[in-house]
N, C-alpha and C positions, 0 to 999 in steps of 0.2 A: 480193504484195499488201501494202500498207502496213498496219501495225498501228494500233490505235486510238490508241496513244500518239504515233504519227507523224503522224496526221491532225489537224492543228491548224488551226482556222479562221483566216483572215487577220485577222479582227477581234480574235480572242483574242491573236494575236501582237502586233498593234498596241497592244492594251490592256496586255499585259505590258511592252512597250517603254516605253509612256507611264508606267506605274507605276514602272519602273526609273529613268527620267529624273527623275521627281518625287521619288523617294526618295533620289536622290544628294544628299549634304549640300551640295555646291557649288551645284547647281541649286536645291535647296531654299532656300538662303539668298538666292540671286539673285531667285527668284520671290517670296519673301516681301517683299523690299525693293521689288520692282516693285509688288506689291499695296499696300504701305505708301504708295508715292509716288502711286499712282492714288487711293487712298482719301483721303489728306490733301489732295490737290489738289481733288478733288470737294467735300469738306467745306469747304475754304477758299473756293471759289467761292460756295457757298451762304451761308457765314458773312458774307462781306463784302456780298453782295446784301441779306441781312436787315439788316445794320448800316446800309446806305445808306438803308433805309426807316425805320428807327427813330431815327436820329440825323441832325442837320443836316450839311451838307457840310463845314463848318469843323471840327466835332468829329471826323468821320471822318478828315479830313486830319491833324489833330493826333494822333489815336490811332494811325493807321497808321504815322506817323513814329515814335511812341514805341515801338511794337512792333518796328519795324525797328531802332531804336537798341538795344532790349533784346537782340535776337538778335545784333546786331553785337558789342556788348560781351561777351556770353556766349561768342560764337565765339572771339574773341581770348583770352578768359580760360581757355578749355579747353586751352590750351598744346599743341595738337596731340595730345592724349591719345586722341582718337578714332581716330587711326592707330596710336598706340603700343600701346594695349590689345590689339587683335587680333594685332599682330606678336609680342608677348611673352607673351600668355596661354598658348600651348602649352608654354612652358618654365617657367611660374610654379609648376607643381606644386601642392603643398599651401599655398603662399603666395598663391594666386589671390585669396582674400578680402582679404588685406592689400593686394595690388596694386591691386585695385579701390577699396578704401577710401582708400588714399593718393592715387589719382588723383582721387577725389572731393574730398579735402581740398585738394590743390594747386589744382584748378580753382576751388573755393569761395573760397580765399584771394585768388587773382588776381581773381575776379569782385567780391569785396568792395572791393578797391582801385580796380578799373576802374569799378565802379558809383558809388562815392563821387566819383571824379574827374569823371565825366560830369555828375552832378547838381549839383556845386559849380562847375564851370567853364563848361559850355555855356550855362546861363541868363545868365551875365554877358557872354558873347561875342555872343549873338544874342537879340534881343527876341522872336523867334518861339518861343523855348524858355522864356520867362519863366514861362509857366503851370506848368512843372515845379517851378521854384524857389519859386513862391508857394504851393504846396500841400505841406505837410509830410507828410500821409498818402500822397500820390502819390510823394513823394521816397523815403520809407521803403519803400514797396511796390516801387519800381523797383529799389532796391539788393537787397532780399530776392529779388525775381524773377530778377535777374541771377545770383545764387548758385544758386537752385533750378533755373533753366533749364539751367545747365551739368550738373548731376546728371541732369536729365531727358534730355539729349542723350547723355551718357556711358553711361547705363544701357541704352540701346538697343544700343550697341556691346558692352557687357558681355554682354547676352543673345545677341548673335551669336557672340561669342567662346566662350560656354558651349554653343553648338550648340542654342540655343532661339530660332530665327529667327521661328517662327510667332507668338510673343507680341508681336513688334515691331509688325506692323500692327494686331493686336487692341488693344494698349495705346493706340496713337495714334488709332485709331478711337473708342475709348471717350472719350479726352481730347477729341477733336473734337466729339463729340456733347454731352458735358457743357459744353463751351465755348459751343456754340450755344444750348443750353437756358438756360444762365445769362445769356447775352446778352439773350435775350427776357425773362427773369424780373426782371432788375434795371434795365431801361431806364428805368422810371419812378422808381426810387430813386436812380440815379446818372446823370443826364442828360448829364454832361460826361465823366466818367471811367469810365462803365460798360463801354465796349469793352475798355479795358486791364485792368480788374479781372476781366472775364469770361475774358480770356486767361490770367490768372495764377492765380486761385483754384482751378481744377480740379487744379493741380499739387499742392495740399496733400493730395489723395486718391491720385492716380495714382503719384506718386513714392514715398511710403512703401509702398504696396501692392506695386509691382513690386520694390522693393529687399528687401522681406520675402521674396518668392519667391527672389530671387537669393541672399541670405545664409542663409536658413533652410531652403531646400529644394534649389535647384540646386547650390550649392556643397557642401552636406553630402552630397548623393547622388553627387557627383563625387569627393569626397575619398578614399574607400578605393581608387579605381582609378587614382590618379595617383601619380607618383614625387615625391620631395622636390624642392624648388625648385632650378632651375638658372639663376635670374635673375642678371644682372650689373647692379648699380646704375649703374655707369659707362656700360655700353652702352645702357641704357634712357635715361639722361639725354642721352647723345650723340645717339641716334636722335631723341628728342623735340625737342631744341633745334635740330638741323640741319634736320630736316624741317619744323619750325615756320616757319622762314624761307621755305621753299618754299610752305607753305600760306598764309602771309600774302601773299606775292607773287601767288599764284594768285587769291586773293580780291580783292586790291587792284585788279588790272587790270579785273576784272569790275565793280567799283564805280566805277572811273574812266571807263569808256566813256560812261555816261549824262552824266557831268559834262562830258566832252569835247564831246559832241554839243550839250549845252545852251549851252556857252560859244561854240561856233562857228556853230551853225545856229539857235539859239533854242529857246524853250519848246515851240512847236508841233511842231517836228521831233523834239524829245526825247520828247514824248508818244507819237508814233508809234513811235519807236525802242524806248522802254521797254516798250510793250505787246508788240511783236514779240519783243524780247529775253527777256521773261518767259516767253512761250509756248515759244520754242525752248529755254529753260533747262530746262523740264520734260523734254524729250527728252534733253538732256545729263545730267540727273540719273539717268535710267534707265541710261545707260552707266556713270556713276559707281557705281551700285549693284552692277553686275557687277564693277567693280574692287575694291570693298570685299569682295565675296564671295570673289574670288580671293585677296585678302590674308589673309582669315580662314582659308580652307582650305589655301592654299599654305604658310602659316607652320606650320600644324598637321601637314601631310604633305608635306614637301619632296620625298620620293621619288616623289610622284604629280604633280609640277609640270607635266610635259609634258602629261599627260592633262587636268589642270585648265585649263591655258592654252588648249588646243584647244577645250574646251567653252565657256569664257568668250568666246574670240575669235569663235566661230561665233554664239553667241547675241547678243553685243554688236553685231556687224555686222548680223545679221538684224533686230534691234529698231531700230537707228538707220537702216538703209536703208529699212525699211518705214515708220517714223515720219517720216522726212524726205520720203518720197514722198507720204504723206498730207497733211502740212503744206504742201508745195509745191503740190499739186493743189487742196487745199481752203482755200488761204490767204484768198481773198476772202470766202467765206461765214463762215469763222471770225472774221475781223476785223470783219465786218459786225455781229457780236453786240455789239461794243463801240461801234458807231456808224458811220454812213456816212463820217465824216471820217477813219476809220482804214483804209478799204479800199485807199487808194493805197499803203499799206505792204505790199501782198501780195508784191511782188518781194523786199522786204527780209526778210520772214518766210521765204520759200523759200530765200534764200541762207543765212540763219542756220541753217535746218534742215539743209541739205546740209552745212554746216560741222561739225555734230555727228558726222558719220561719221568723219573723221580725228581729231576730238577724242576719240572713244571709244578709238581705237588708242593715243593718247597716255596715256590713263588706265590702260590695261592695261600699257604699258611702265613707267609710274611704279610701279604695284603690284608688278611684278616686281623693280624696284630696291629697294623697301621690303622685300620678302621676303628678298632677298639681302643686306640690310643696307647697300646702297649709297645711302644717303640723300643724300649729296653730289651724286651723279649726278641723282637725282630733283629736288633743289632747283635744280641748274643747268638742267635741262630746263624747269622752270616759269619760271625767270628769263628764259631766252632767248625762250620763248614770249610772255611779257609784253612784252618789248622789241619783238618782231616785231609783235604785235597793236597796241600803243599807237603805235609808230612808223609802222606802215602806215596806221593810222586817221588819224593826224595829217596824213599826206601825201595821202591819198585823199579825205578828207571834204570838202575844198574843191572838188574836181573832180567827184566822183560823189554828193555828198550823203550821206545816211545809208546808202545802199547801199555806199559806200566802206568804212564800218566793217565791214559784213558780209563784203566781199571780204578785208579785212585780217585779220579773225578766222578765216575759213575758210582763207585762204591760209597764215597763220601756223601753224595746226594741221596743215595738209597738209605743210608743210615739216618740222615736227618729227616728224610721223608717219612720213614717209619716212626721216628720219635715224635714228629709233629702231626702225623695223620689224625690222631684223636682230636686235635684242634679243628681240623676240617670236618670230621664226623660230628663233632659237637655243634658246629655252626649249621650243618645240614639238618640235624635233628631238632634244633632249637625252635620251639613254637613261638609264634608271634604273641607277645603279651601286650596288654594295654599300655600304651606309651604315655607318660606324663610329659606333655609338651608345654613349655611356658608360652602362654598366649600373650603376645605383645600388646601393649596399650594402643588404642587407636592413634594413628599418626596423621598429621596434616598432609595435604597433597604435596606441598612443597617442603622438602626437608630442610631444617635449619642447620647451621654449621655445627652446633653442639650435638644434634641428633645424628649427624654423619660421622662423628668420631667413633672410633672402635671402642666398644664396651670393654671394660676391664674385668668383667665377670662372665662366667658361663651361666646360661639360663638354669635355674633350679639349683644354684650353688648353695642356697640355704638348706638344701636337703642333704648335703654331703655327710652329715653325721649319721644318717641312716645306714645301718650295717647291712652287708650282703646285697647291695644294689649294683646292678650292672651299668657300666657307663659306655655310652656310644654317642660321641659328639655332644650335642646339646640336649640329648634325650636321656631319660631314665626309665628303666623298665622294672617290673617286679620279678624278673628272672634272676636266679642266683648265678654267680660266676661258675 
């Protein structure tokens, strides 16, 4: 007869399994990022719907372009630190606070120069941007916002790297609500620039509050349990600079596709393409979230890389396949929300949605490259993908219309996914080998100034002459490449 301890109800087993999955740091981060994407997307739809009712069409057009320019300038000014922080935070030790602060400083300096260049040059090149140059308060606000927006983006990555993923969707939800309330509150006061100011002003509250938590609570709670810093300035700079090229390439081809459609098929076709492209991009962002989660957890625990990769692969494929199925089957009613003139793009939306499935595999392969420090391979992957997508779009758009762009995008991602899939399989099959970890010397309770400085060598650098060793961060294993 089974004992009471052995008789476990199936619902209890399922509940235990569910709690175990949700408590896993990898899945915790991924689900938090998915919740963040869903929340910000929903609030964004409501925000622009309200803006369209409060402001005239011309003001909405200018303001949305200004917001897009702000995000673009800030993204390039972040110097790819969004990928660099999670990659090197596990070995930053007690210098994690300095690492985050230096990242903020580098991004802010780049945003200052980028923002000044934008407001001084673009109004002279295009009359459509003259409104920016004619308003000194708006000019100053744009430059300041470019600086603060970079910190706003990087602090989310810092929270993920510090294993505080739940705060990311909470913070962005609060920011979205404040932005929406401010939009309604200042519409009568700023009838021309109210949209942009409502986008920027809440940052003055959320950014200081979150960074107070990071530097005053989370880092201080983490400090006693971590070893001294094992960062290498040279490796950090090399990773950030090489991967930055790939990041720019990846973003550039996404921004060039609407321009290609506009120049070849006209504004009407580009309107349909842009709506479908934006919807499909939301599903692609879900896959990117799992890639970020893999980077954070894989860099922190390279001995668990096989387990982490299996979990991410399963969930990424599940989300993208289900999402692609929903978008493909419900494309017509979804597009009808935007107007009857967009319904004809239902096949385009379905093709773009299906293309997110191989795109998710490419994201996982690139994350594995970053974990292993193979940023050159990650950059080459994104460069070849950009050439395939842009070249294929250029050849097919004249024959198949906007659907040709979808075929080129999905086909390019499929080819790259097939070429890089052995990398994913290799990570999944890789058995954990004994890791040679450099054991730091005992440190005093209070760290001296010299001990807080970033080390100029990786741990175990004296073993670099050993052939056939696999490198993962500050660890070395006996597994061959």
